[in-house]
C-alpha positions as CSV (number, residue, x, y, z in Angstrom):
1,M,0.0,0.0,0.0
2,E,1.4,3.4,-1.0
3,G,0.5,7.0,-0.4
4,R,0.6,10.0,-2.7
5,T,1.1,13.6,-1.6
6,R,-1.5,16.1,-2.7
7,E,-1.9,19.7,-1.4
8,G,0.1,18.9,1.7
9,V,-1.6,15.7,2.7
10,V,-0.8,12.0,1.9
11,R,-3.7,10.2,0.3
12,V,-4.0,6.4,0.6
13,E,-6.5,4.7,-1.5
14,G,-8.1,1.2,-1.2
15,N,-9.3,0.1,2.2
16,A,-7.1,2.6,4.0
17,R,-9.9,3.9,6.2
18,E,-10.7,0.4,7.5
19,R,-7.1,-0.5,8.1
20,F,-5.8,2.7,9.7
21,Y,-8.6,5.0,10.8
22,D,-11.3,2.6,12.1
23,S,-8.9,0.4,14.0
24,R,-6.1,2.8,15.0
25,G,-7.3,6.4,14.6
26,Y,-4.9,7.5,11.8
27,G,-5.8,10.3,9.4
28,R,-9.1,11.7,8.1
29,P,-11.4,9.4,6.2
30,D,-12.6,10.3,2.6
31,G,-14.9,7.4,1.7
32,A,-12.8,4.2,1.8
33,A,-9.6,6.3,1.3
34,L,-7.7,8.2,3.9
35,E,-5.9,11.5,4.1
36,L,-2.8,11.5,6.4
37,A,-0.7,14.3,7.7
38,P,3.0,13.8,6.9
39,V,3.8,12.8,10.5
40,E,1.1,10.1,10.4
41,A,2.4,8.8,7.1
42,A,5.9,8.7,8.5
43,H,4.8,6.7,11.4
44,L,3.0,4.2,9.2
45,L,6.1,3.9,7.1
46,Y,8.2,3.3,10.2
47,R,5.8,0.5,11.2
48,D,5.9,-1.0,7.7
49,D,2.2,-0.5,7.3
50,L,2.8,1.7,4.3
51,D,5.3,0.6,1.6
52,A,6.1,4.0,0.3
53,V,5.0,7.7,0.0
54,D,5.7,9.3,-3.3
55,G,8.1,6.4,-4.0
56,L,10.0,7.1,-0.8
57,G,10.7,4.7,2.1
58,F,10.7,5.7,5.8
59,R,14.3,7.0,5.9
60,E,14.1,9.0,2.7
61,Y,10.6,10.4,3.6
62,L,11.8,11.5,7.0
63,A,14.7,13.3,5.5
64,S,12.6,15.0,2.9
65,D,11.2,17.6,5.3
66,R,13.6,19.3,7.7
67,G,11.1,19.7,10.5
68,L,9.4,16.3,10.2
69,A,11.9,14.4,12.3
70,V,11.2,16.4,15.5
71,R,7.4,16.0,15.0
72,F,7.8,12.3,14.3
73,L,9.7,11.7,17.5
74,V,6.9,13.2,19.6
75,Y,4.2,11.5,17.6
76,A,5.9,8.1,18.0
77,D,6.5,8.6,21.7
78,L,2.9,9.4,22.4
79,R,1.7,6.5,20.3
80,N,4.0,4.3,22.3
81,R,2.4,5.6,25.5
82,G,-0.9,4.3,24.3
83,F,-2.5,7.4,22.9
84,Y,-4.4,8.0,19.7
85,L,-3.6,11.4,18.3
86,A,-4.3,13.7,15.4
87,P,-2.2,16.4,13.8
88,T,-4.0,19.7,13.9
89,G,-3.6,23.4,13.0
90,R,-5.5,26.6,13.6
91,D,-8.4,25.4,11.4
92,D,-8.2,21.8,12.6
93,T,-7.5,20.4,9.2
94,V,-5.0,17.6,8.5
95,G,-1.9,19.1,6.8
96,S,-2.4,22.6,8.1
97,D,0.7,24.7,9.0
98,P,2.3,23.1,12.1
99,N,4.1,26.3,12.9
100,D,1.2,28.7,13.0
101,G,1.5,29.3,16.7
102,T,-1.1,26.8,17.8
103,A,-0.9,23.1,18.9
104,D,0.5,20.6,16.5
105,L,-1.2,17.5,17.9
106,D,-4.5,16.7,19.6
107,V,-3.9,13.8,22.0
108,F,-7.0,11.9,22.9
109,P,-7.6,10.2,26.3
110,R,-6.4,6.6,26.5
111,G,-9.0,4.3,25.1
112,K,-10.5,7.1,23.0
113,G,-9.8,8.4,19.5
114,P,-10.7,11.2,17.1
115,W,-14.3,9.9,16.8
116,D,-14.9,10.7,20.4
117,E,-14.3,14.4,20.2
118,E,-12.6,14.6,23.6
119,V,-9.0,15.9,23.8
120,A,-6.7,15.2,26.7
121,Y,-3.7,17.3,25.6
122,R,-3.1,19.8,22.9
123,V,0.6,19.5,22.2
124,R,3.0,22.0,20.6
125,V,6.2,20.4,19.3
126,A,9.5,22.3,19.5
127,G,13.2,21.6,19.2
128,E,15.4,22.8,22.0
129,R,16.6,25.7,19.9
130,T,13.1,26.8,18.7
131,A,12.1,30.3,20.0
132,I,8.6,30.3,21.4
133,P,6.6,33.6,22.0
134,A,5.0,33.7,25.4
135,R,1.7,34.7,23.8
136,D,1.5,31.3,22.1
137,L,1.5,29.4,25.4
138,G,-1.1,28.9,28.0
139,D,-3.5,26.3,26.6
140,A,-1.1,23.7,25.3
141,T,1.5,21.1,26.4
142,L,4.9,22.0,25.1
143,A,6.9,18.9,23.9
144,V,10.6,19.9,23.7
145,V,12.9,17.6,21.8
146,D,16.5,18.1,22.8
147,E,19.6,17.5,20.7
148,E,19.8,13.8,21.9
149,S,16.1,13.3,20.9
150,E,14.9,13.1,24.5
151,I,11.5,14.7,25.0
152,T,10.4,16.9,27.9
153,Y,6.7,17.7,28.3
154,L,5.8,21.0,29.9
155,A,2.2,21.8,30.6
156,T,1.3,25.5,30.1
157,R,-1.8,27.2,31.4
158,R,-3.2,30.6,32.3
159,P,-3.7,30.2,36.1
160,E,-6.1,31.9,38.5
161,V,-3.5,33.6,40.7
162,E,-5.2,34.5,44.0
163,G,-4.9,34.4,47.8
164,T,-6.6,35.6,51.0
165,S,-3.9,37.9,52.5
166,D,-5.4,41.3,53.2
167,A,-3.7,43.1,56.1
168,P,-4.8,46.7,56.9
169,L,-2.4,49.4,56.1
170,P,-1.3,52.2,58.5
171,E,-1.3,55.9,57.3
172,G,1.6,58.2,56.8
173,V,4.4,56.2,58.5
174,P,7.7,58.2,58.2
175,A,10.3,56.5,56.1
176,A,13.7,57.4,54.6
177,L,15.4,56.5,51.3
178,L,18.7,54.7,51.8
179,G,20.3,53.9,48.5
180,D,18.4,51.0,46.9
181,R,16.1,50.4,49.9
182,V,13.9,52.3,52.4
183,A,14.1,52.4,56.2
184,V,11.2,52.7,58.5
185,W,12.1,53.5,62.0
186,D,9.7,52.5,64.8
187,A,7.4,50.9,62.3
188,P,3.9,50.0,63.4
189,S,3.6,46.2,64.0
190,E,1.0,45.6,61.3
191,L,3.5,46.4,58.5
192,Y,5.7,43.4,59.2
193,E,3.7,41.1,61.5
194,R,0.4,41.2,59.6
195,G,1.3,42.4,56.1
196,F,4.8,40.8,55.9
197,Y,6.3,44.0,54.5
198,G,10.1,44.4,54.8
199,Q,12.5,42.7,57.1
200,P,13.4,43.7,60.7
201,L,16.9,45.2,61.2
202,D,17.2,42.9,64.2
203,D,15.0,40.6,66.2
204,D,12.8,43.5,67.1
205,A,10.4,44.3,64.2
206,G,10.3,48.0,65.3
207,D,12.8,49.1,62.7
208,L,12.2,47.8,59.1
209,Q,14.1,47.8,55.9
210,L,11.8,47.7,52.8
211,S,12.7,47.0,49.2
212,L,12.0,49.8,46.7
213,L,9.1,47.8,45.3
214,E,7.5,47.5,48.7
215,A,8.1,51.1,49.5
216,A,6.7,52.3,46.1
217,Y,3.5,50.2,46.7
218,L,3.1,51.6,50.2
219,A,3.9,55.1,49.3
220,D,1.4,55.0,46.5
221,R,-1.2,54.1,49.0
222,E,-0.1,56.8,51.4
223,A,0.9,54.2,54.0
224,L,4.4,55.6,54.0
225,D,5.6,59.2,54.2
226,V,8.8,59.3,52.2
227,P,10.6,62.6,51.4
228,G,9.5,63.3,47.8
229,G,6.6,60.9,48.1
230,Y,5.8,58.1,45.7
231,E,7.5,59.8,42.8
232,A,10.8,59.9,44.6
233,V,10.7,56.1,45.3
234,L,9.7,55.5,41.7
235,E,12.5,57.6,40.4
236,R,15.0,55.8,42.6
237,G,13.7,52.4,41.4
238,R,14.1,53.4,37.8
239,E,17.7,54.6,38.5
240,V,18.5,51.2,40.0
241,E,16.7,48.9,37.5
242,G,15.5,51.0,34.5
243,D,12.3,49.9,32.8
244,R,12.4,46.6,34.6
245,F,11.4,48.3,37.8
246,D,8.1,49.4,36.3
247,R,7.4,45.9,35.1
248,R,8.2,44.4,38.5
249,L,6.1,47.0,40.3
250,A,3.2,46.2,38.1
251,V,3.4,42.5,38.9
252,Y,4.0,43.3,42.6
253,R,0.9,45.5,42.7
254,D,-1.1,42.9,40.9
255,L,-0.1,40.1,43.3
256,R,-1.0,42.2,46.3
257,G,-4.3,43.1,44.7
258,R,-5.0,39.4,44.3
259,G,-4.4,38.6,48.0
260,L,-0.9,37.2,47.7
261,V,2.2,38.4,49.5
262,P,5.2,38.7,47.2
263,K,8.7,38.5,48.7
264,T,12.0,38.4,46.9
265,G,12.8,35.3,45.0
266,F,16.5,36.0,44.6
267,K,17.6,32.8,46.4
268,F,15.6,30.8,43.8
269,G,16.7,32.8,40.8
270,A,13.3,34.4,40.4
271,D,11.8,37.8,41.0
272,F,9.4,36.8,43.7
273,R,8.2,33.9,45.9
274,T,4.6,34.3,47.0
275,Y,2.5,33.4,50.0
276,A,-1.3,33.0,49.5
277,D,-2.8,33.0,53.0
278,V,-0.8,35.2,55.3
279,E,-2.4,36.1,58.6
280,S,0.7,36.5,60.7
281,V,4.5,36.0,60.1
282,E,4.3,33.7,63.2
283,D,2.4,31.2,61.1
284,L,3.7,31.8,57.7
285,G,4.1,28.3,56.1
286,H,5.9,27.8,52.8
287,S,5.6,29.9,49.7
288,E,3.7,28.4,46.8
289,L,4.8,30.2,43.6
290,L,8.0,31.3,42.1
291,V,7.3,34.4,39.9
292,R,9.5,35.7,37.1
293,V,8.6,39.0,35.5
294,L,8.9,39.3,31.8
295,P,7.8,41.8,29.1
296,S,4.5,41.0,27.4
297,D,6.3,40.3,24.1
298,H,8.9,38.0,25.6
299,V,10.1,35.0,23.5
300,F,11.2,31.9,25.4
301,Q,14.1,29.7,24.6
302,P,13.1,26.1,25.7
303,R,16.4,25.6,27.5
304,D,15.7,28.6,29.8
305,L,12.1,27.5,30.3
306,A,13.1,24.0,31.3
307,L,15.7,25.5,33.7
308,D,13.0,27.6,35.5
309,V,10.6,24.8,35.7
310,R,13.1,22.3,37.0
311,L,14.3,24.8,39.7
312,A,10.7,25.4,40.9
313,H,10.0,21.7,40.9
314,G,13.1,21.1,43.0
315,V,11.9,23.5,45.7
316,R,8.3,22.3,45.6
317,K,6.8,25.4,44.0
318,T,5.0,26.2,40.8
319,M,6.8,28.4,38.2
320,V,4.6,31.3,37.1
321,F,5.5,34.1,34.7
322,G,4.0,37.6,35.0
323,L,3.9,39.0,31.5
324,T,3.4,42.8,31.6
325,D,3.8,46.0,29.6
326,G,4.2,47.9,32.9
327,E,0.5,48.2,33.5
328,S,-1.7,45.1,33.0
329,V,-0.4,41.6,33.8
330,D,-1.1,38.3,32.1
331,W,-0.2,35.1,34.0
332,L,1.4,32.0,32.6
333,A,2.1,28.8,34.7
334,V,4.5,26.1,33.4
335,E,5.0,22.7,35.0
336,R,6.6,19.3,34.1
337,L,4.1,16.8,32.8
338,T,4.3,13.0,32.3
339,P,1.5,12.1,29.7
């Protein structure tokens, strides 16, 4: 049995539908014939279920398309894991552009196939050197194929970032700019003990040192009285970090507004670690999220993405990215997945 390529799909005549679609979920039926995406045709060639495509055997066919090998590796791996799957594109037609920014494969729950119309995973395939815009992630599983053909699956989603922390703020507490931080002498107890703002200078929480982000947030709400006011803290932050300060402040403000307490994530290589349910620093618990702040138009390199996710997993946290233009924030969570 042989296939012929026509308009980007491989057509197989005869009883192809019965042999490959009805029993094993390959392709799209067209009467008794079948239309296959190139990656499906490659897999059937590999299994010796097809003799040739356009006169080519498996090795020659795989080499005929530079991007086919990476997609084939993921397709074959998921088939070996017991899944039926179907190549897909933006318009959900076999043979559509696999690089149009959407998922490449619909993976059906075990025991189900394309006739059940239920999808377990939408998978986007990428080589380890493939740049991936952040805007294209959030509703798909990223299958990254490294240079040794090992596959890492990363689930991406747009999470509901929320908590219950809501400490009342004092008013007009005197504070002083000290280089790249702010000091609050004789601070009211609710700042640190209830709101988890700053760090005590010693075991007594009466004197606090605040980050510029914390100070900007508090000054903007008139909880701090800093010489020069909020604008002075903002200017100092921009002197220290440039435009990055505005992005980090936007994310910090958004997290506080959602009931989470952000603290520095420096020890974890992130911008923040967060606590969702702070009532008192005496009963703080563990932080749940690691947050990295990125521009809205950020483009990921899979190697960096895998590093962040591995780091968060190693300290039992979830890696979350705050994507911002300095005002609004979009949230993206990425975690390891074993299909």
